[in-house]
Structure formats: structure tokens, C-alpha cells
C-alpha positions in Angstrom: -20.0 49.4 17.1 -18.3 46.5 18.9 -18.7 43.1 17.4 -20.4 41.6 20.4 -22.9 44.5 20.3 -23.7 43.7 16.7 -24.3 40.0 17.5 -26.5 40.9 20.4 -28.5 43.2 18.3 -29.0 40.8 15.4 -30.1 38.1 17.8 -32.4 40.3 19.8 -34.1 42.0 16.9 -35.8 38.7 15.9 -36.6 37.6 19.5 -38.0 40.8 21.0 -41.7 41.6 20.6 -41.1 45.3 21.4 -40.3 46.1 17.8 -43.8 45.0 16.6 -46.4 47.7 15.9 -48.2 48.9 19.0 -51.6 47.3 19.5 -54.7 49.3 18.6 -56.2 51.3 21.4 -59.1 50.1 23.6 -62.3 52.0 24.0 -60.8 53.8 27.0 -58.4 55.6 24.8 -61.0 57.1 22.4 -61.3 60.2 24.6 -57.5 60.8 24.1 -58.0 60.4 20.3 -60.5 63.2 20.2 -58.1 65.5 22.0 -55.6 65.3 19.2 -56.2 68.4 17.1 -55.4 69.0 13.4 -52.7 71.5 14.5 -51.1 68.8 16.6 -51.0 66.5 13.6 -49.6 69.3 11.5 -46.6 69.3 13.8 -45.7 65.9 12.5 -45.7 67.1 8.9 -42.8 68.7 6.9 -43.7 69.8 3.4 -42.1 71.5 0.4 -43.9 74.1 -1.7 -43.4 76.4 -4.7 -42.6 80.1 -4.5 -39.7 82.5 -4.2 -41.5 85.1 -2.2 -44.5 85.2 0.0 -46.8 86.6 -2.7 -45.9 83.8 -5.1 -46.7 81.1 -2.6 -50.1 79.5 -3.2 -52.9 80.8 -0.9 -53.7 77.1 -0.2 -50.2 76.6 1.2 -50.4 79.8 3.2 -53.7 78.9 4.7 -52.4 75.5 5.8 -49.4 77.2 7.4 -51.6 79.7 9.2 -53.8 77.0 10.6 -50.8 74.9 11.7 -51.6 72.1 9.3 -48.1 72.5 7.8 -46.0 72.6 10.9 -42.6 72.4 9.2 -41.1 73.3 5.7 -38.3 72.3 3.4 -36.8 74.4 0.7 -35.3 73.4 -2.7 -33.6 75.3 -5.5 -34.6 72.9 -8.3 -38.2 72.0 -9.2 -38.1 68.4 -10.4 -41.7 68.5 -11.7 -41.3 71.7 -13.7 -37.7 70.8 -14.6 -36.3 74.2 -13.8 -34.5 76.1 -11.1 -36.1 79.0 -9.2 -38.3 77.0 -6.9 -37.5 78.6 -3.5 -33.9 79.9 -3.8 -32.5 82.8 -5.7 -30.3 84.9 -3.4 -29.4 85.3 0.3 -31.7 88.3 0.7 -34.6 86.5 -1.0 -34.3 83.3 1.1 -34.0 85.2 4.4 -37.2 87.2 3.6 -39.1 84.1 2.4 -38.4 82.2 5.6 -39.2 85.2 7.8 -42.5 85.8 6.0 -43.5 82.1 6.2 -42.6 82.0 9.9 -44.7 85.1 10.5 -47.7 83.2 9.1 -47.3 80.2 11.4 -48.9 80.0 14.9 -45.7 78.5 16.3 -42.0 77.8 15.4 -41.5 76.1 12.1 -38.8 73.6 11.5 -37.1 75.1 8.5 -35.1 72.5 6.7 -32.7 72.1 3.8 -30.4 69.5 2.3 -27.1 71.4 2.5 -24.4 68.6 2.6 -21.8 70.1 0.2 -20.8 68.9 -3.2 -23.6 67.7 -5.4 -26.3 68.0 -2.8 -26.1 71.7 -2.1 -29.3 73.8 -2.4 -27.6 77.1 -1.5 -25.1 77.2 -4.3 -22.5 79.7 -5.4 -24.6 80.7 -8.4 -27.1 82.2 -6.0 -24.4 84.1 -4.0 -23.6 81.4 -1.4 -20.2 80.0 -0.5 -19.1 76.8 -2.1 -18.9 73.7 0.1 -16.7 70.7 -0.6 -18.2 67.2 -1.1 -18.1 64.9 2.0 -15.8 62.5 0.2 -13.2 65.2 -0.4 -13.4 66.4 3.2 -13.2 62.8 4.6 -10.2 62.0 2.4 -8.1 64.2 4.7 -6.8 62.7 8.0 -7.3 66.0 9.8 -10.7 67.6 10.2 -9.6 71.2 9.7 -11.3 71.4 6.2 -14.5 69.8 7.5 -14.7 72.2 10.4 -14.0 75.2 8.1 -16.9 74.3 5.7 -19.2 73.4 8.5 -18.6 76.6 10.4 -19.2 78.6 7.3 -22.3 76.7 6.5 -23.8 76.8 10.0 -23.4 80.6 10.2 -25.0 81.0 6.8 -28.0 78.8 7.7 -28.5 80.6 11.0 -28.4 84.0 9.3 -31.0 82.9 6.7 -33.4 81.5 9.2 -32.9 77.7 8.9 -32.8 75.6 12.0 -32.6 72.0 10.4 -29.9 70.7 8.0 -30.4 67.3 6.6 -26.7 66.4 6.9 -24.3 64.9 7.5 -24.5 61.7 5.5 -23.0 59.0 7.7 -23.5 56.2 5.3 -20.4 54.1 4.9 -19.0 54.2 1.3 -19.3 50.4 0.9 -20.1 50.6 -2.8 -18.2 53.4 -4.6 -20.5 52.8 -7.6 -23.6 53.4 -5.6 -25.5 55.9 -7.8 -27.0 58.0 -4.9 -24.1 57.9 -2.3 -20.6 56.8 -3.4 -20.7 57.8 -7.0 -21.6 61.4 -6.2 -19.2 61.7 -3.2 -21.7 62.0 -0.4 -20.0 59.8 2.1 -17.0 60.7 4.2 -15.5 57.3 3.6 -15.7 53.5 4.0 -14.4 53.2 7.5 -16.5 53.8 10.6 -13.9 55.8 12.5 -13.3 58.1 9.5 -17.0 58.8 9.0 -17.6 59.4 12.7 -14.6 61.7 13.0 -15.6 64.0 10.2 -19.3 63.8 11.1 -18.5 65.1 14.6 -16.4 67.9 13.1 -19.4 68.8 10.9 -22.0 68.6 13.6 -20.2 70.7 16.3 -20.3 74.1 14.5 -24.0 73.5 13.6 -24.8 72.7 17.2 -23.1 75.9 18.3 -25.1 77.9 15.9 -28.4 76.3 16.9 -28.8 74.2 13.8 -30.1 70.6 14.2 -28.0 68.1 12.2 -29.9 65.1 10.9 -27.9 62.0 10.3 -28.8 60.0 7.2 -29.7 57.5 5.9 -30.6 55.0 8.6 -29.8 52.0 8.7 -27.3 52.7 6.0 -27.7 53.4 2.2 -24.0 53.1 1.3 -24.0 49.5 0.0 -27.1 49.9 -2.2 -26.8 49.3 -6.0 -29.8 51.5 -6.8 -31.3 54.9 -6.0 -34.4 54.8 -3.7 -35.6 58.0 -5.3 -36.2 56.0 -8.5 -37.6 52.7 -7.2 -37.4 49.6 -5.0 -33.9 49.4 -3.3 -33.0 46.0 -2.0 -29.8 45.8 0.2 -30.4 42.2 1.4 -27.2 40.9 -0.1 -25.0 44.0 0.3 -25.9 45.5 3.7 -23.9 44.6 6.9 -24.5 45.5 10.5 -21.3 47.6 10.5 -23.3 50.2 8.6 -25.2 50.9 11.8 -22.0 51.8 13.7 -21.8 55.5 12.8 -25.5 56.1 13.8 -25.1 54.3 17.1 -21.9 56.2 18.0 -23.1 59.6 17.0 -26.6 59.4 18.4 -25.1 58.3 21.7 -22.6 61.1 21.9 -23.9 64.1 19.9 -26.8 65.9 21.5 -27.8 68.3 18.6 -28.7 65.5 16.2 -31.7 63.6 14.9 -31.9 60.8 12.3 -33.5 60.3 8.9 -34.6 56.9 7.7 -33.8 55.3 4.4 -36.3 53.5 2.2 -34.0 50.5 1.8 -35.4 47.0 1.9 -33.6 44.1 3.6 -35.6 40.8 3.8 -33.2 39.5 6.4 -34.6 42.1 8.9 -38.1 42.7 7.6 -39.6 40.7 4.7 -42.6 43.1 4.3 -41.4 46.7 4.6 -38.4 49.0 3.9 -36.8 50.6 6.9 -39.0 53.8 7.0 -42.1 51.6 7.3 -40.7 49.0 9.6 -40.9 48.8 13.4 -38.0 46.4 13.3 -35.7 49.2 12.3 -37.1 52.2 14.1 -38.5 50.7 17.3 -36.3 47.7 17.4 -32.9 49.3 16.4 -33.2 52.9 17.2 -35.4 52.9 20.2 -34.8 49.6 21.9 -31.2 48.8 20.9 -29.7 52.3 20.6 -31.9 53.8 23.3 -32.5 56.8 21.1 -35.6 58.9 22.0 -35.1 61.9 19.7 -37.0 62.8 16.6 -37.0 60.4 13.6 -37.5 62.0 10.2 -38.6 59.9 7.3 -36.9 60.3 4.0 -39.2 61.8 1.4 -42.3 59.7 1.4 -43.0 60.5 -2.2 -39.8 58.7 -3.3 -40.5 55.8 -5.6 -39.0 53.2 -3.3 -42.2 53.6 -1.2 -44.6 55.6 -3.3 -44.7 53.1 -6.2 -45.1 50.1 -3.9 -47.7 51.2 -1.4 -50.8 53.4 -1.4 -50.8 56.7 0.5 -52.7 55.4 3.5 -50.4 52.5 4.0 -47.4 54.7 3.8 -48.8 57.0 6.5 -50.0 54.2 8.7 -46.8 52.1 8.5 -44.5 55.1 9.0 -46.3 56.0 12.2 -46.6 52.5 13.5 -42.9 52.0 12.7 -42.0 55.0 14.9 -41.4 57.8 12.5 -42.1 61.2 14.2 -41.8 63.6 11.2 -43.5 62.7 7.9 -41.4 64.4 5.3 -42.9 65.3 1.9 -40.5 67.2 -0.4 -43.5 67.7 -2.7 -40.8 68.0 -5.4 -41.0 64.8 -7.5 -43.6 63.8 -10.1 -46.8 65.1 -8.6 -47.0 68.4 -6.9 -49.9 68.6 -4.4 -50.8 71.8 -2.6 -53.3 70.0 -0.3 -50.8 67.3 0.8 -50.8 68.3 4.4 -54.6 68.4 4.6 -54.7 65.0 2.9 -52.2 63.6 5.4 -54.1 65.0 8.4 -57.4 63.5 7.0 -55.7 60.1 6.6 -54.2 60.3 10.1 -57.6 61.2 11.5 -59.2 58.3 9.8 -56.5 55.9 11.1 -56.9 57.3 14.6 -60.7 57.0 14.5 -60.6 53.4 13.2 -58.1 52.5 15.9 -55.4 51.5 13.3 -53.0 54.0 14.9 -53.1 54.4 18.7 -53.5 57.9 20.0 -50.5 57.2 22.2 -48.3 56.7 19.2 -49.3 60.2 17.8 -48.8 61.8 21.2 -45.3 60.3 21.5 -44.2 61.9 18.3 -45.9 65.2 19.1 -44.1 65.4 22.4 -40.8 64.7 20.8 -41.3 67.4 18.1 -42.5 69.9 20.7 -39.4 69.2 22.9 -37.1 69.6 19.9 -38.7 72.9 18.9 -38.4 74.2 22.5 -34.6 73.4 22.4 -34.2 75.1 19.0 -36.1 78.2 20.2 -33.6 78.8 23.1 
């Protein structure tokens, strides 16, 4: 990002009114609210679950899938709550069958997602019969992108063969703080320089795009300078974050078509003194939509992470995420409390907020149309 662009952005973000939450709907919009079905709301939900095969998946989960209340799914190999492996991933044959069976239950195309970055954050690991993928830091340390392209091509083909269509990668956080416990210290960043990160991110994205796999850039607006892990609690980057951390997102979202973006639960009182990025219109509407002119799907990071879950009640998290501009509410359902009825609870909450006029119907319909458009592209 050019320096003048950064200055314009930082000036504009505090002067513009467009980054504020959309006003509550008038009485004339109530008819639109009633036209929003539970299945439409389900398209805005991505949820994790337990089970290696269709018969071991809870009937409650399967019923929600069949009704469209869970419109999208994410798989994990390790179950944090149970503290053991064997949650959704055991072998290539098993994963392929599980995804096919779950898709057969759903009334429409599921977004089937996984965190398959390489290195430490690899759900499809060699122990299950999948190829090894180098860590981003090791790929980014090389001037040439041959290694990145090699691993990305292998990964993309593997994901496509299994039935995935969304990969929560690449990480495009700048490695500002090498001791960052959730980025730098575990080698998830391609590097500290914008050009380096963008170069390798493009090499990673291209083979996935060719295979029909959506690459989701994370973690907007940059998690690389943090000194703590947003999985574990409040993560304040007020004194460490710089606007340069936006540059990889701006450049890649402007030039790479087969991409989306995931928010971070980082807090910066210089930008929003009330909410972290995922819950803040200043970040999503102000930065992504207004400044970067991005109109694709915005995925939240896991809304059960302690950086939001320990600070706000469930209704506030749902309300603020939607008002901020999040399109896909992501629940890994893989931290402290496993909840089989999470999607239904989310839909009930969204319905209440709609009926009360606290979320405008137009805001829901915007996200629904973005997700519908994305699914149509992936189905081609």
C-alpha cells in the first residue's frame, strides 16, 4: 500500500459516517424481514461438528444440515474439548466419504472448509496419509516461489479430490513480532515484508484457484504484531499495529479473484475503542468495503474464541458481527463448550434481532446474496 493511501485511509476512517452500523429498518421494511427464511439465515452460518463418518454424526447436526440451518461446515482433526484426535479426520478415504455424505444431506451446496496452511496448522497431516506441507515461514524464506507453488499445487489437488471447496489460508499477516505466540513463533507468516508476503501468497492462491478452491486471506486487519493469542483472550494491538499490516490484504483482494477474507479478533483503541475488528464497522465497512472497495464474502474468525466469547454475550457477538459487515458467522464448535444446537441458537438470535429491528433485513440480504454468488462460482 502506498504511503499516501495509508494517510488518506487513516484520515477518512474517522471522518466518514459510512462505517457506522446501518440504521434500524422502518416499518416499511418489515415485510422484507418476514421473507427471510431460516434456511437463508443458515447460509450465513459455518459450524464444526463431531464425527468421523455419517453414522457417528449426531442426529441433531444431521437434521440441521437437512433443513439448511447449517449451510456450511468446517472439519478438524483434533477435538479440543475432548483433548483427543479423531474428530473428523482419519484417512483420505474416510474424509472423502464423510464430506460426500454430509453434502448429500444438504438441500444446496455446502461450503466445506478446513485450515490447511502447512506447518503447525495442518489438519490433513502425514499421520493420516496426507502429504506434508512446509510452514509458510520456510516457504517465504526463499526468494523464488517454486517451493510455495509446489506445495500449493499438491494441496489444492488434494483438497479438491476430498471434496473441500474452501481453505482458510494463506496467512498474510506480516511477521512484525517473531515472538507472537499465534503467528510468528509458530512460523505461520511468509515474512515481515509486504512484497515478500504478497509474492508467496499469490503463488499459493493461484493453484487453489485453478482447482476451484477458495483461498481465504487471514487475519484482517493484521495479527502479526500481537503479543497474545486471540484464541485465549483479549488481544490488544493498539501499541504494536501499523497501517502497513493492511497492505497485503489491499493488494491481494484487489488483484486475486478467487479469494475471500477472514477477520481477526484484535482490538485497537486507536480505530475502535469499543469493539475488536470482527465486531467493528470501522474495520469491515470502513476499511474493507469503503476503502478497499471489496464486495466479496467476509468470514469471521471463530466466534467462540475467548477474545470475543469471554467479553461479550452471544447475542451481542451475533448482532455486532452482522452490523459490522461479517457475511459468514464461523463457529468451530471446537473449544471449551461443544453445542450441537449452535446453528439453531444462532438462527433464533438472528430472528429476534431482525424482529426487534436491531439488524436491518437489508444487512442480512446483503450477506445472503454474497454467499449465494460465491457458491454459484464454486459450483461451476
